[in-house]
MMTF fields as JSON, N, C-alpha, C and O atoms, coordinates in Angstrom:
{
  "mmtfVersion": "1.0.0",
  "mmtfProducer": "UNKNOWN",
  "numBonds": 435,
  "numAtoms": 436,
  "numGroups": 109,
  "numChains": 1,
  "numModels": 1,
  "chainsPerModel": [1],
  "groupsPerChain": [109],
  "chainIdList": ["A"],
  "bondAtomList": [4, 2, 8, 6, 12, 10, 16, 14, 20, 18, 24, 22, 28, 26, 32, 30, 36, 34, 40, 38, 44, 42, 48, 46, 52, 50, 56, 54, 60, 58, 64, 62, 68, 66, 72, 70, 76, 74, 80, 78, 84, 82, 88, 86, 92, 90, 96, 94, 100, 98, 104, 102, 108, 106, 112, 110, 116, 114, 120, 118, 124, 122, 128, 126, 132, 130, 136, 134, 140, 138, 144, 142, 148, 146, 152, 150, 156, 154, 160, 158, 164, 162, 168, 166, 172, 170, 176, 174, 180, 178, 184, 182, 188, 186, 192, 190, 196, 194, 200, 198, 204, 202, 208, 206, 212, 210, 216, 214, 220, 218, 224, 222, 228, 226, 232, 230, 236, 234, 240, 238, 244, 242, 248, 246, 252, 250, 256, 254, 260, 258, 264, 262, 268, 266, 272, 270, 276, 274, 280, 278, 284, 282, 288, 286, 292, 290, 296, 294, 300, 298, 304, 302, 308, 306, 312, 310, 316, 314, 320, 318, 324, 322, 328, 326, 332, 330, 336, 334, 340, 338, 344, 342, 348, 346, 352, 350, 356, 354, 360, 358, 364, 362, 368, 366, 372, 370, 376, 374, 380, 378, 384, 382, 388, 386, 392, 390, 396, 394, 400, 398, 404, 402, 408, 406, 412, 410, 416, 414, 420, 418, 424, 422, 428, 426, 432, 430],
  "bondOrderList": [1, 1, 1, 1, 1, 1, 1, 1, 1, 1, 1, 1, 1, 1, 1, 1, 1, 1, 1, 1, 1, 1, 1, 1, 1, 1, 1, 1, 1, 1, 1, 1, 1, 1, 1, 1, 1, 1, 1, 1, 1, 1, 1, 1, 1, 1, 1, 1, 1, 1, 1, 1, 1, 1, 1, 1, 1, 1, 1, 1, 1, 1, 1, 1, 1, 1, 1, 1, 1, 1, 1, 1, 1, 1, 1, 1, 1, 1, 1, 1, 1, 1, 1, 1, 1, 1, 1, 1, 1, 1, 1, 1, 1, 1, 1, 1, 1, 1, 1, 1, 1, 1, 1, 1, 1, 1, 1, 1],
  "groupList": [{"groupName": "MET", "atomNameList": ["N", "CA", "C", "O"], "elementList": ["N", "C", "C", "O"], "formalChargeList": [0, 0, 0, 0], "bondAtomList": [1, 0, 2, 1, 3, 2], "bondOrderList": [1, 1, 2], "singleLetterCode": "M", "chemCompType": "L-PEPTIDE LINKING"}, {"groupName": "GLU", "atomNameList": ["N", "CA", "C", "O"], "elementList": ["N", "C", "C", "O"], "formalChargeList": [0, 0, 0, 0], "bondAtomList": [1, 0, 2, 1, 3, 2], "bondOrderList": [1, 1, 2], "singleLetterCode": "E", "chemCompType": "L-PEPTIDE LINKING"}, {"groupName": "THR", "atomNameList": ["N", "CA", "C", "O"], "elementList": ["N", "C", "C", "O"], "formalChargeList": [0, 0, 0, 0], "bondAtomList": [1, 0, 2, 1, 3, 2], "bondOrderList": [1, 1, 2], "singleLetterCode": "T", "chemCompType": "L-PEPTIDE LINKING"}, {"groupName": "ILE", "atomNameList": ["N", "CA", "C", "O"], "elementList": ["N", "C", "C", "O"], "formalChargeList": [0, 0, 0, 0], "bondAtomList": [1, 0, 2, 1, 3, 2], "bondOrderList": [1, 1, 2], "singleLetterCode": "I", "chemCompType": "L-PEPTIDE LINKING"}, {"groupName": "GLY", "atomNameList": ["N", "CA", "C", "O"], "elementList": ["N", "C", "C", "O"], "formalChargeList": [0, 0, 0, 0], "bondAtomList": [1, 0, 2, 1, 3, 2], "bondOrderList": [1, 1, 2], "singleLetterCode": "G", "chemCompType": "PEPTIDE LINKING"}, {"groupName": "ARG", "atomNameList": ["N", "CA", "C", "O"], "elementList": ["N", "C", "C", "O"], "formalChargeList": [0, 0, 0, 0], "bondAtomList": [1, 0, 2, 1, 3, 2], "bondOrderList": [1, 1, 2], "singleLetterCode": "R", "chemCompType": "L-PEPTIDE LINKING"}, {"groupName": "LYS", "atomNameList": ["N", "CA", "C", "O"], "elementList": ["N", "C", "C", "O"], "formalChargeList": [0, 0, 0, 0], "bondAtomList": [1, 0, 2, 1, 3, 2], "bondOrderList": [1, 1, 2], "singleLetterCode": "K", "chemCompType": "L-PEPTIDE LINKING"}, {"groupName": "PRO", "atomNameList": ["N", "CA", "C", "O"], "elementList": ["N", "C", "C", "O"], "formalChargeList": [0, 0, 0, 0], "bondAtomList": [1, 0, 2, 1, 3, 2], "bondOrderList": [1, 1, 2], "singleLetterCode": "P", "chemCompType": "L-PEPTIDE LINKING"}, {"groupName": "SER", "atomNameList": ["N", "CA", "C", "O"], "elementList": ["N", "C", "C", "O"], "formalChargeList": [0, 0, 0, 0], "bondAtomList": [1, 0, 2, 1, 3, 2], "bondOrderList": [1, 1, 2], "singleLetterCode": "S", "chemCompType": "L-PEPTIDE LINKING"}, {"groupName": "TYR", "atomNameList": ["N", "CA", "C", "O"], "elementList": ["N", "C", "C", "O"], "formalChargeList": [0, 0, 0, 0], "bondAtomList": [1, 0, 2, 1, 3, 2], "bondOrderList": [1, 1, 2], "singleLetterCode": "Y", "chemCompType": "L-PEPTIDE LINKING"}, {"groupName": "LEU", "atomNameList": ["N", "CA", "C", "O"], "elementList": ["N", "C", "C", "O"], "formalChargeList": [0, 0, 0, 0], "bondAtomList": [1, 0, 2, 1, 3, 2], "bondOrderList": [1, 1, 2], "singleLetterCode": "L", "chemCompType": "L-PEPTIDE LINKING"}, {"groupName": "VAL", "atomNameList": ["N", "CA", "C", "O"], "elementList": ["N", "C", "C", "O"], "formalChargeList": [0, 0, 0, 0], "bondAtomList": [1, 0, 2, 1, 3, 2], "bondOrderList": [1, 1, 2], "singleLetterCode": "V", "chemCompType": "L-PEPTIDE LINKING"}, {"groupName": "ASP", "atomNameList": ["N", "CA", "C", "O"], "elementList": ["N", "C", "C", "O"], "formalChargeList": [0, 0, 0, 0], "bondAtomList": [1, 0, 2, 1, 3, 2], "bondOrderList": [1, 1, 2], "singleLetterCode": "D", "chemCompType": "L-PEPTIDE LINKING"}, {"groupName": "ALA", "atomNameList": ["N", "CA", "C", "O"], "elementList": ["N", "C", "C", "O"], "formalChargeList": [0, 0, 0, 0], "bondAtomList": [1, 0, 2, 1, 3, 2], "bondOrderList": [1, 1, 2], "singleLetterCode": "A", "chemCompType": "L-PEPTIDE LINKING"}, {"groupName": "HIS", "atomNameList": ["N", "CA", "C", "O"], "elementList": ["N", "C", "C", "O"], "formalChargeList": [0, 0, 0, 0], "bondAtomList": [1, 0, 2, 1, 3, 2], "bondOrderList": [1, 1, 2], "singleLetterCode": "H", "chemCompType": "L-PEPTIDE LINKING"}, {"groupName": "CYS", "atomNameList": ["N", "CA", "C", "O"], "elementList": ["N", "C", "C", "O"], "formalChargeList": [0, 0, 0, 0], "bondAtomList": [1, 0, 2, 1, 3, 2], "bondOrderList": [1, 1, 2], "singleLetterCode": "C", "chemCompType": "L-PEPTIDE LINKING"}, {"groupName": "PHE", "atomNameList": ["N", "CA", "C", "O"], "elementList": ["N", "C", "C", "O"], "formalChargeList": [0, 0, 0, 0], "bondAtomList": [1, 0, 2, 1, 3, 2], "bondOrderList": [1, 1, 2], "singleLetterCode": "F", "chemCompType": "L-PEPTIDE LINKING"}, {"groupName": "GLN", "atomNameList": ["N", "CA", "C", "O"], "elementList": ["N", "C", "C", "O"], "formalChargeList": [0, 0, 0, 0], "bondAtomList": [1, 0, 2, 1, 3, 2], "bondOrderList": [1, 1, 2], "singleLetterCode": "Q", "chemCompType": "L-PEPTIDE LINKING"}, {"groupName": "ASN", "atomNameList": ["N", "CA", "C", "O"], "elementList": ["N", "C", "C", "O"], "formalChargeList": [0, 0, 0, 0], "bondAtomList": [1, 0, 2, 1, 3, 2], "bondOrderList": [1, 1, 2], "singleLetterCode": "N", "chemCompType": "L-PEPTIDE LINKING"}],
  "groupTypeList": [0, 1, 2, 3, 1, 4, 5, 6, 6, 6, 7, 8, 8, 6, 8, 9, 2, 2, 5, 10, 10, 1, 4, 4, 11, 12, 2, 3, 4, 13, 6, 3, 10, 1, 1, 13, 4, 1, 10, 11, 1, 13, 13, 5, 1, 1, 4, 1, 13, 4, 5, 2, 14, 10, 11, 14, 1, 13, 13, 12, 10, 13, 9, 14, 0, 10, 11, 10, 10, 4, 9, 15, 12, 10, 2, 10, 4, 12, 11, 1, 13, 1, 10, 13, 5, 5, 16, 4, 2, 8, 4, 10, 17, 1, 6, 13, 8, 5, 8, 12, 7, 7, 13, 4, 4, 1, 6, 18, 4],
  "groupIdList": [1, 2, 3, 4, 5, 6, 7, 8, 9, 10, 11, 12, 13, 14, 15, 16, 17, 18, 19, 20, 21, 22, 23, 24, 25, 26, 27, 28, 29, 30, 31, 32, 33, 34, 35, 36, 37, 38, 39, 40, 41, 42, 43, 44, 45, 46, 47, 48, 49, 50, 51, 52, 53, 54, 55, 56, 57, 58, 59, 60, 61, 62, 63, 64, 65, 66, 67, 68, 69, 70, 71, 72, 73, 74, 75, 76, 77, 78, 79, 80, 81, 82, 83, 84, 85, 86, 87, 88, 89, 90, 91, 92, 93, 94, 95, 96, 97, 98, 99, 100, 101, 102, 103, 104, 105, 106, 107, 108, 109],
  "secStructList": [7, 2, 2, 2, 2, 2, 2, 2, 2, 1, 7, 7, 6, 6, 7, 2, 2, 2, 2, 2, 2, 2, 2, 2, 2, 2, 2, 2, 2, 2, 2, 2, 2, 2, 2, 2, 2, 2, 2, 2, 2, 2, 2, 6, 7, 7, 2, 2, 2, 2, 2, 2, 2, 2, 2, 2, 2, 2, 2, 2, 2, 2, 2, 2, 2, 2, 2, 2, 2, 2, 2, 6, 6, 7, 7, 2, 2, 2, 2, 2, 2, 2, 2, 2, 2, 2, 6, 6, 1, 7, 2, 2, 2, 2, 2, 2, 2, 7, 1, 1, 7, 7, 6, 6, 1, 1, 7, 7, 7],
  "xCoordList": [219.906, 219.211, 217.813, 216.91, 217.633, 216.314, 215.266, 214.139, 215.638, 214.702, 214.334, 213.168, 215.322, 215.076, 214.171, 213.21, 214.471, 213.625, 212.214, 211.235, 212.117, 210.81, 209.999, 208.791, 210.656, 209.956, 209.554, 208.545, 210.338, 209.956, 208.692, 207.799, 208.623, 207.492, 206.261, 205.129, 206.498, 205.385, 205.705, 206.187, 205.434, 205.74, 204.972, 203.845, 205.606, 204.981, 205.016, 206.061, 203.888, 203.821, 204.673, 204.976, 205.063, 205.87, 207.359, 208.161, 207.734, 209.109, 209.902, 209.482, 211.058, 211.969, 212.482, 212.63, 212.75, 213.231, 212.194, 212.543, 210.929, 209.856, 209.835, 209.712, 209.954, 209.939, 211.08, 210.889, 212.267, 213.397, 213.112, 213.304, 212.657, 212.379, 211.325, 211.442, 210.305, 209.262, 209.79, 209.263, 210.826, 211.422, 212.344, 212.678, 212.754, 213.577, 215.016, 215.506, 215.67, 217.094, 217.38, 218.382, 216.523, 216.784, 216.805, 217.707, 215.828, 215.759, 216.893, 217.564, 217.103, 218.167, 219.525, 220.393, 219.707, 220.976, 221.294, 222.446, 220.29, 220.511, 220.979, 221.857, 220.394, 220.825, 222.243, 223.014, 222.596, 223.958, 224.956, 225.983, 224.668, 225.568, 225.688, 226.785, 224.57, 224.577, 225.414, 226.262, 225.172, 225.89, 227.374, 228.201, 227.725, 229.144, 229.867, 230.991, 229.227, 229.817, 229.98, 231.003, 228.98, 229.056, 230.143, 230.791, 230.344, 231.403, 232.775, 233.62, 232.99, 234.278, 234.482, 235.58, 233.446, 233.553, 233.905, 234.761, 233.259, 233.52, 234.946, 235.554, 235.479, 236.848, 237.88, 238.998, 237.519, 238.431, 238.429, 239.307, 237.455, 237.355, 238.367, 238.637, 238.91, 239.934, 239.354, 238.253, 240.097, 239.751, 238.691, 238.216, 238.338, 237.355, 235.984, 235.274, 235.61, 234.323, 234.313, 233.297, 235.444, 235.563, 235.435, 234.772, 236.08, 235.997, 234.562, 234.084, 233.888, 232.5, 231.616, 230.765, 231.827, 231.05, 231.33, 230.413, 232.59, 232.96, 232.253, 231.735, 232.232, 231.549, 230.059, 229.464, 229.461, 228.038, 227.754, 226.812, 228.565, 228.352, 228.638, 227.965, 229.637, 229.923, 228.731, 228.375, 228.12, 226.934, 225.784, 225.079, 225.593, 224.539, 224.77, 223.842, 226.012, 226.327, 226.124, 225.549, 226.592, 226.446, 224.966, 224.569, 224.158, 222.724, 222.085, 221.355, 222.366, 221.751, 222.253, 221.501, 223.515, 224.035, 223.28, 222.921, 223.041, 222.305, 220.872, 220.339, 220.249, 218.898, 218.922, 218.045, 219.915, 220.016, 220.251, 219.638, 221.129, 221.356, 220.061, 219.721, 219.34, 218.075, 217.058, 216.344, 216.988, 216.074, 216.37, 215.462, 217.664, 218.109, 218.19, 218.769, 217.613, 217.605, 219.008, 219.262, 219.908, 221.265, 221.469, 220.695, 222.511, 222.813, 224.257, 225.053, 224.574, 225.955, 226.819, 227.999, 226.245, 226.959, 227.398, 228.47, 226.574, 226.96, 228.183, 229.085, 228.206, 229.345, 230.578, 231.677, 230.394, 231.516, 232.101, 233.32, 231.247, 231.731, 232.555, 233.572, 232.124, 232.887, 234.229, 235.243, 234.242, 235.513, 236.441, 237.648, 235.893, 236.708, 237.278, 238.422, 236.479, 236.948, 238.141, 239.076, 238.094, 239.167, 240.411, 241.493, 240.276, 241.395, 242.563, 242.398, 243.736, 244.927, 245.167, 246.191, 244.23, 244.402, 244.718, 244.038, 245.737, 246.079, 244.863, 244.161, 244.613, 243.498, 243.602, 242.593, 244.809, 244.995, 244.738, 244.15, 245.181, 244.951, 243.456, 242.945, 242.754, 241.321, 240.585, 239.677, 240.967, 240.312, 240.521, 239.597, 241.735, 242.042, 241.278, 241.043, 240.887, 240.196, 238.715, 238.053, 238.192, 236.771, 236.509, 237.344, 235.35, 235.023, 234.408, 234.456, 233.834, 233.179, 234.17, 234.797, 234.329, 235.211, 234.57, 233.346, 235.372, 234.803, 233.995, 234.086, 233.204, 232.397, 233.291, 234.417, 232.808, 233.612, 234.099, 234.602, 233.947, 234.229, 235.665, 235.93, 236.594, 237.99, 238.507, 238.12, 239.395, 240.052, 241.18, 241.989, 241.233, 242.321, 243.411, 243.125, 244.678, 245.788, 246.277, 247.216],
  "yCoordList": [-74.597, -73.712, -74.249, -73.475, -75.559, -76.131, -75.618, -75.313, -75.525, -75.025, -73.581, -73.199, -72.78, -71.367, -71.243, -70.475, -71.988, -71.97, -72.446, -71.916, -73.446, -73.937, -72.877, -72.765, -72.094, -71.028, -69.893, -69.227, -69.667, -68.644, -69.07, -68.257, -70.344, -70.847, -71.096, -70.91, -71.52, -71.846, -71.291, -72.02, -69.993, -69.38, -70.037, -70.5, -70.065, -70.601, -69.522, -68.922, -69.28, -68.242, -68.58, -67.697, -69.845, -70.264, -70.319, -70.763, -69.872, -70.01, -68.714, -67.657, -68.818, -67.68, -67.303, -66.12, -68.29, -68.021, -67.225, -66.278, -67.595, -66.851, -65.412, -64.492, -65.21, -63.853, -63.02, -61.854, -63.619, -62.902, -62.558, -61.417, -63.538, -63.312, -62.231, -61.41, -62.225, -61.209, -59.824, -58.823, -59.751, -58.473, -57.906, -56.722, -58.749, -58.275, -57.971, -58.374, -57.252, -56.954, -56.212, -56.493, -55.274, -54.51, -55.407, -55.298, -56.284, -57.177, -58.188, -58.391, -58.821, -59.821, -59.158, -59.688, -58.007, -57.284, -56.881, -56.965, -56.446, -56.078, -57.286, -57.166, -58.444, -59.664, -60.054, -60.506, -59.888, -60.201, -59.311, -59.794, -58.025, -57.109, -57.488, -57.484, -57.812, -58.231, -59.495, -59.563, -60.48, -61.755, -61.607, -62.291, -60.734, -60.507, -59.926, -60.323, -58.993, -58.435, -59.486, -59.525, -60.336, -61.404, -62.414, -62.965, -62.657, -63.568, -63.028, -63.771, -61.753, -61.139, -61.173, -61.473, -60.873, -60.945, -62.361, -62.543, -63.348, -64.743, -65.15, -65.954, -64.604, -64.937, -64.464, -64.978, -63.502, -62.987, -63.846, -63.705, -64.729, -65.575, -66.714, -67.246, -67.074, -68.117, -69.448, -69.504, -70.497, -71.819, -72.522, -72.023, -73.706, -74.536, -73.871, -73.99, -73.174, -72.475, -71.388, -71.165, -70.717, -69.7, -70.303, -69.743, -71.458, -72.143, -72.568, -72.42, -73.093, -73.519, -72.325, -72.404, -71.221, -70.008, -69.479, -69.035, -69.526, -69.057, -69.88, -69.321, -71.187, -72.05, -71.713, -71.644, -71.505, -71.164, -69.864, -69.791, -68.852, -67.553, -67.623, -66.959, -68.424, -68.592, -69.243, -68.864, -70.218, -70.868, -69.873, -69.87, -69.029, -68.014, -67.07, -66.764, -66.611, -65.692, -66.376, -65.788, -67.608, -68.342, -68.538, -68.376, -68.883, -69.072, -67.792, -67.826, -66.665, -65.415, -64.992, -64.404, -65.288, -65.013, -65.852, -65.351, -67.121, -67.988, -67.502, -67.593, -66.989, -66.438, -65.234, -65.097, -64.368, -63.201, -63.627, -63.083, -64.59, -65.091, -65.645, -65.357, -66.44, -66.997, -65.918, -66.009, -64.904, -63.787, -63.129, -62.71, -63.05, -62.417, -63.404, -63.096, -64.586, -65.633, -66.045, -66.291, -66.117, -66.608, -67.836, -68.089, -68.595, -69.79, -69.756, -68.928, -70.66, -70.808, -71.202, -70.854, -71.92, -72.272, -71.05, -71.051, -69.998, -68.751, -68.138, -67.638, -68.18, -67.647, -68.513, -67.994, -69.83, -70.739, -70.498, -70.537, -70.25, -69.979, -68.699, -68.632, -67.689, -66.438, -66.649, -66.117, -67.419, -67.711, -68.502, -68.26, -69.433, -70.208, -69.303, -69.475, -68.338, -67.393, -66.601, -66.301, -66.269, -65.476, -66.289, -65.723, -67.607, -68.456, -68.221, -68.206, -68.04, -67.803, -66.339, -65.984, -65.477, -64.043, -63.427, -63.693, -62.616, -61.917, -61.144, -60.518, -61.186, -60.435, -58.953, -58.3, -58.415, -56.994, -56.715, -55.694, -57.625, -57.473, -57.547, -56.751, -58.495, -58.638, -57.398, -56.918, -56.876, -55.692, -54.495, -53.715, -54.351, -53.233, -53.334, -52.318, -54.545, -54.731, -54.386, -54.298, -54.193, -53.871, -52.484, -51.587, -52.312, -51.018, -50.052, -48.839, -50.569, -49.7, -49.216, -50.031, -47.876, -47.382, -47.598, -47.697, -47.675, -47.838, -46.617, -45.564, -46.769, -45.658, -44.462, -44.611, -43.29, -42.087, -41.606, -40.49, -42.46, -42.045, -42.136, -41.947, -42.416, -42.479, -43.887, -44.619, -44.266, -45.564, -45.436, -44.512, -46.364, -46.38, -47.281, -48.289, -46.934, -47.724, -48.693, -49.425],
  "zCoordList": [-125.328, -126.235, -126.558, -126.876, -126.479, -126.764, -125.784, -126.175, -124.517, -123.507, -123.802, -123.701, -124.166, -124.46, -125.683, -125.668, -126.731, -127.929, -127.6, -128.125, -126.729, -126.316, -125.6, -125.813, -124.751, -124.021, -124.95, -124.717, -126.004, -126.982, -127.717, -127.956, -128.071, -128.847, -127.99, -128.437, -126.753, -125.859, -124.466, -123.599, -124.258, -122.962, -121.815, -121.985, -120.659, -119.451, -118.377, -118.126, -117.753, -116.722, -115.505, -114.702, -115.356, -114.208, -114.54, -113.717, -115.738, -116.203, -116.062, -116.531, -115.408, -115.302, -116.691, -116.996, -117.525, -118.882, -119.66, -120.365, -119.542, -120.203, -119.728, -120.536, -118.429, -117.882, -118.46, -118.804, -118.564, -119.162, -120.621, -121.042, -121.386, -122.804, -123.002, -123.912, -122.163, -122.272, -121.924, -122.41, -121.086, -120.719, -121.783, -121.758, -122.714, -123.817, -123.436, -122.381, -124.326, -124.175, -122.876, -122.218, -122.494, -121.27, -120.038, -119.208, -119.915, -118.753, -118.762, -117.751, -119.909, -120.003, -119.826, -119.133, -120.447, -120.335, -118.911, -118.485, -118.171, -116.768, -115.964, -115.109, -116.237, -115.534, -115.926, -115.079, -117.187, -117.623, -116.898, -116.421, -116.809, -116.101, -114.627, -114.069, -114.005, -112.6, -112.415, -111.525, -113.251, -113.121, -113.44, -112.837, -114.366, -114.676, -113.466, -113.161, -112.781, -111.568, -110.485, -109.802, -110.326, -109.327, -109.683, -108.793, -110.968, -111.41, -111.015, -110.515, -111.238, -110.886, -109.375, -108.907, -108.616, -107.154, -106.705, -105.84, -107.281, -106.912, -107.264, -106.558, -108.343, -108.757, -107.739, -107.707, -106.92, -105.892, -104.631, -103.779, -104.513, -103.329, -103.411, -104.488, -102.276, -102.241, -101.778, -101.23, -102.003, -101.494, -102.313, -103.333, -101.822, -102.525, -102.575, -103.573, -101.51, -101.516, -102.588, -103.245, -102.759, -103.801, -105.192, -106.065, -105.392, -106.69, -106.993, -108.117, -105.984, -106.16, -106.503, -107.388, -105.795, -106.049, -107.457, -108.147, -107.88, -109.216, -110.299, -111.266, -110.138, -111.111, -111.15, -112.225, -109.984, -109.898, -110.652, -111.442, -110.407, -111.054, -112.552, -113.341, -112.953, -114.382, -115.081, -116.197, -114.425, -114.991, -115.125, -116.134, -114.109, -114.177, -115.355, -116.104, -115.513, -116.608, -117.961, -118.877, -118.081, -119.341, -119.687, -120.841, -118.692, -118.916, -119.459, -120.45, -118.802, -119.23, -120.612, -121.389, -120.923, -122.26, -123.295, -124.361, -122.979, -123.9, -124.105, -125.211, -123.053, -123.186, -124.127, -124.979, -123.977, -124.857, -126.305, -127.224, -126.503, -127.86, -128.447, -129.594, -127.656, -128.116, -128.432, -129.431, -127.596, -127.83, -129.177, -129.895, -129.503, -130.752, -131.912, -132.954, -131.734, -132.762, -133.191, -134.37, -132.225, -132.437, -131.567, -130.644, -131.866, -131.087, -130.621, -131.064, -129.731, -129.309, -130.507, -130.56, -131.462, -132.686, -133.471, -134.076, -133.466, -134.133, -133.46, -134.132, -132.137, -131.383, -131.628, -131.822, -131.62, -131.884, -133.271, -133.443, -134.259, -135.616, -135.652, -136.343, -134.915, -134.863, -134.187, -134.638, -133.113, -132.44, -133.359, -133.377, -134.112, -135.057, -136.139, -136.56, -136.59, -137.599, -137.08, -137.823, -135.795, -135.195, -134.876, -134.718, -134.779, -134.403, -135.349, -136.569, -134.774, -135.584, -135.882, -136.466, -135.486, -135.672, -134.323, -133.333, -134.291, -133.06, -132.573, -133.367, -131.276, -130.711, -131.002, -131.27, -130.954, -131.25, -132.732, -133.086, -133.582, -135.02, -135.325, -136.112, -134.71, -134.932, -134.461, -135.14, -133.307, -132.761, -133.682, -133.912, -134.208, -135.099, -136.417, -137.071, -136.815, -138.091, -138.02, -139.054, -136.835, -136.696, -137.245, -137.121, -137.85, -138.446, -137.447, -137.653, -136.371, -135.395, -134.355, -133.678, -134.211, -133.146, -131.792, -131.702, -130.726, -129.381, -128.982, -129.612, -127.929, -127.414, -127.177, -126.702, -127.499, -127.356, -128.714, -128.84, -129.74, -131.088, -131.552, -132.739, -130.674, -131.074, -130.934, -130.023, -131.853, -131.728, -130.737, -130.815, -129.806, -128.834, -129.352, -129.999, -129.077, -129.584, -128.663, -128.977]
}
């Protein structure tokens, strides 16, 4: 996160992170969607090469997620705190407690 914060404060024309930050949510979000798809594809690959590819794609997805969090002035610590808050709560119970219905306007059971 220090590198991301550094690029926010002092952009570099040679930095991929700077380019993402300058593109905002749309640019970063598009990369997250792309990397998530590549992660799932890599998970289907077998053998040691598949495992190596999966780790590579997971790192790419994690990096882009961290850039988005940084863009939104959030940290991995904020995410960790939310996960800690949820610990001990059933995932279904936590999902049902949310006030926002899923897309489409209806709560699914």
